[in-house]
N, C-alpha and C positions, 0 to 999 in steps of 0.2 A: 504493500500500500504506500502511496505517495501523498503527503499532505502539505498544505500551503496556507498562508495568510495572504489575502489579496486586498489591497487598498488602492485609492487614487483620488486626486482632487482635493488635497488637503489645503493647498493655497496659503502656505505660510508666508506671512508678511504681505498679504493682500491688503489694499488700501482701507476697505471698510469705512469709508468716509463718514457715514451716518452715525457711527459710534462716538466720535469726538474724544472726550476725555477718557472714555472706557476702552479705547483702542488698545493700549498696552495690556490691560487686564485680559482682553479677549485674545490677544496674542499668546499671553501666558496659557490661556485655555488650550490653544492649538498645540502648544508644546506639550502640555500634560496629556493631550490626546495621543500625540506621537509616542510618548512614553508608555502609555496604556497599551498601544498596539505592540510596542516592543516587548512589554511584559507577557503579552498574549503569545507572541512568537516563541519566547523562552519557555513559558509555562506548558505550552502544547508541544514544544520541541518539534516544530514543523520542518520539513525538508527545505522549503523556500519561503522567502518573504517577497511577494510580487507587488511592485508600486507602478501603476499604470498612468504616470504623467501628472502634471500640474502639482508638483510637491512644493517647490519653493519658487516664488515669483522672481522671473528674470528682471523684470522693471520694479525696483524698490526692495528686492530681497537683500537682507543684511549679511554681512560677513559672520556676524555673531551667530545668526541663526544657521547658516551653512556649517559653522563649526560645531554647533549643537548636533546637527544631523550627522556629521562625520563622527562624533563620538558615540552617538546613539547606535549607529550601524555597526561600529566597531564592537560595541558591547554584546552583540548577538553572535560574533564570530564563534565557530566557523560556518553558521547558517548562512547560505548565500542570500544576498539582498539584489534582486534584479529590477532595474529601474528603466522604464521607457519614457524619455522626456516628452512633454506635450506642448501645446500652443502657448501656454503661459510660462513654460520653463524650457524653451528650446535649447538644443545641443549647440551652444555658441562658443567661440574660442574665448571670449572674455567672461563666460559664466563660471560660477563657483564649481560647477560640475567639472570643468576642465582646468581650473586655476588651482584648486586645492588638491592635496594628496589624500586619497581615500584608502581605507583598509582593504586588504586583498579579498575579502568576501563581498565587496560591492562591485556589482557588474553593470556597467552602463551600456545602453543601446544607443546607437548613433543613427544618422540619416541613411547609412548603409546597413541593410539587414544584418543582424548578428545572430550567432548561434553558440551558445555556451553549453559545452558538454560536460555532463557529470556521470561518468562511467560507473562510479560506485552506487549511483541511484538508477542506473539504466534509463537516463532522462536527458533531454535536450531542452533548453529553454531559449526560444527565439524572440526577437523583438526588433523594433524600429523606432527611432526617435524623430521628433520634429527638428528640422533644420532652422525653421523661423516660425513666427507666429501664425502665418497663413499658409496653409497647404490644401489646395482644393482638389488634388488628384488622389486616387486611391493607392495607398502604398502596397496593396496586394498585388498590384501588376508587376512589381519588381521582386516579389518573393521568389527566392531561388529554389525552393523546395525543402522537404524535410530530410534529414540525414538517415541513413540506414544503420542497422545494427543496434538500435535502442528501442527499449519497450514503451516508453512514455514520451510524449511530445507536448510542451506547453508553450503558449505565446503570450506576450505582454505587449499591449498596443494601445495607444491613445488615439481615438477617433470616433467618428459618428456612424454608428450602425443605422443604416437607412430604414425608416419606417415611421410609424405613428409615434414611437417613443422618443424621437429625436426632432419632430417637426418644429419645436419651438427654438431649436439650436441651430447655429451656423454649421453647415455640413463640412467641417474641417476633416481632412483625411477620410473621405466617405468610404464606407465599406458595407457589405451585405453579408447576410448569414450564410447564404450558399457559397460565397466566395471564401469565407472563413472555414466552412466545412470542407471545401475542396483542398485546403492545405493539409488536411489529415491530422489536425491537432486533437488532442484529447481534451484540452481546455484552453479557452482564450480569456485572459485576464484584461478587461477593458477598463478605459478611463475616458473622461470628457463630459459625460452626462451625469449630473449630480443627483438625479433620481435613481434609486436602486432599480435594477432590472435583470432578470434571469431569462435565458433564451435556450430553448430546446434544439438539439441537433435535428436538421431536417429529415434525416433518415432514422437515427437511433431513437429519437424523441425522448431523449434524456438531457439533463442539464449539460450545457456545452460551452457557453459564453455567458458573461455577466459584467454588469456595472454594479459595484458596491455602493455607489453614491458617496457623497462627501461625508467623511467621518465626524465632522464638526460643522453645524449649519452656518452658512455665510449670509443668508438673507432670509426674508419672511417666506419664500418659497420652499425652504428647507426646514419644515416644521418636524417636530416629533423626535423619536430616538434616531440617532445616527449610528451607522454600523460599519464594520468591516465583514469580510467574508472569510470563514474558515472552510477549507475545501479538502476533500479526500478523493483520491482516485484509486479504485480497488484493481485487483489483478485482471478483471475483465475489461477495464477501461471505463467503467461506470463512475460518474462524477456525482459527489454528494456535497451540498453546500449548506452552510449554517451562517445566518447573520448574527454577529455578536456585537451588541452595543458598546460603544467606547467614548461616545461624546461626553463632554464635560457639562454642558448645559443644553437645555431644550428650548427651541423657539416655538411660541405659541401665539397664533393669530386668532383673535376672537371678535366676533361682532355681537354686541350687547344692546338690546332695546332698552330705553329708559323705563318703559312700562309704568308710566304715570308719575315718576318721580318729579317733584316740583321744587325741591330745595337740594342744596348740596349735601346736607346730612342725609336725606333720604337716598340720594344718588350713591353716596359712599356706601350706605348700608346695603344697597341693591347690588353693588359691585363686589362687596365682601362675600356675599352669598354666591355670586356667579363664579368667583375666583378661588373659593375654598380649596379646591383640589389642586391648584397651581402651587408649585415649589417656589421658595424664595430665590432659589438659584436660576430660575427660568428667565427668559427674555420675552416679555409680554408686548404685543402690539395690539392694542384695544381700539376698535371702531365703535363709537356710539351711534346708534341708529334709531329710528322710530320718530313718532310725533311727540312733541313736547308742548308744554304750556308757553304761550308767547312771551309771558313775563320772565321766563327762566332760561337763562343762557348758561350751560355748564362751564366751569372754568378748568380747563385742562391742566393749568399750572397747579391748581390746589389738588387735583386728582393725583398728579404725578408726585407731589409732595406727601400726600397721605398714604400712597402706595410705594414709597421709597424702599420698602423692604425687599423688593424685587431687584435682581441685578440690573434689569432694564425694564422700564415701564413707560411706553409711548402711547398717547391717546390722540385719536383723531375724531373730531366731532362732525358727524354727518346727519345730525338731527335736523328736524324742521318744525316750526311753530304751528300751533293749531289755529291758524288764521283762516277765516271764513272766505275761501277763495271764490265761491259763487256770488257772494255779496260784493266782493271787490270787482268782479267782472261786471255785475249789474251797475255799480256806482260809475264805472266808465273812466275811472282815473288811469294814470299811466301804468301803475301796477296791474290794474285789472285788464288793461289792453294787452299788456305782455302776457299775462296768464291766458287770455282768451286766444292769443296767437299760439301759444304753445299747445292748448287743448286742440286746436285746429290741426297743428302739425302732428300730433299724436294720432289723431284719427286717420290721417293721411299717410302715415308711416308705412314703408314697404316691408318692414322686417321687425322682429321682436328686438333685435339689437338696437335698431334705430329708435324704437319706442322706449327702451331702457335709458338711452341717452337723453331723450326729451323729457322723461320723468325726473331724471337727475337735475336737468336744467330747471324744472318746475320746483323741485326742492330747494335749489339755490335761490330762486326768486322769493320763495316763502321765507327762507332764512333771512334774506336781506330786509324783507318786510318786517319780520319779527324783531330784527336788530334795530331798524329805524323807529319802530314803535316803542322801543324800551325807554 
């Protein structure tokens, strides 16, 4: 049996501009996550640690972080660490990947396909790395083929597996599942897509390729537990994958309706009830929604102070006042004419998406009316 830990898309030293004064604390989280992955590699005594790109930012990555990685990887020796650079950390002459001296168990893949042979494990690990940030051609077109004489074949690759899972992402280094299957690999460790995903071999119908997702959430799209993959390949070549949580904090994005709260005290009480299950270590992004009394405008500054026990607590107010829109339209003033025009546009909308935009505009009008009436 062959075992491995597969991670990707750590993005150490990524800008994360919205965190401002919390930035360095968040970077410490990312380093803790890397140490947690290292501990998992040692605890499970895996055969390989596979890292499929976007590990350390090329633009903005710090030497101190590179030295941290150098020492971290050396601490798992002799376990091989196989790294395929991605579009955020390309294999460049001035990158820390080339200018630092790394321990002998670290194996880098370059823009020329590489194959590291491990006869004692009867395994070859293949990989390819980005030469620069933008690659629009498939690297599989230049794959030279697998080596003979080995029982197991594993690939590490950063790229876009074409299909509905990647439609929101730039198709950098585009690949497809059949093309990967044609290489004859037992497993392909992928990176680039931050949403976890596992893909079955088109013939064997067993797990064959996977994105582990980012091990630490970078933005509000990366909610919940963040994981790496622990994998095993048995004697028949069957792959079993287990998602193992390693993230230091969870990102939680919530929409909470005011439900009739007309004072800050009632609103705080309402939020306390809704957020009772959230951990103080979490990063919360709260959107207030629903109709509210026209006389009451929630103070996001007060809410952020009252919920400062959370590592991060950001509030966006998208409520609207309980203004009598029909009366405003009947009165014929400027606000009424605006509301009447929006009602007409909503009736004539060609799609539900267009109607949603118009409804949001209506809420903005009502919010301005409520604010001016204060």
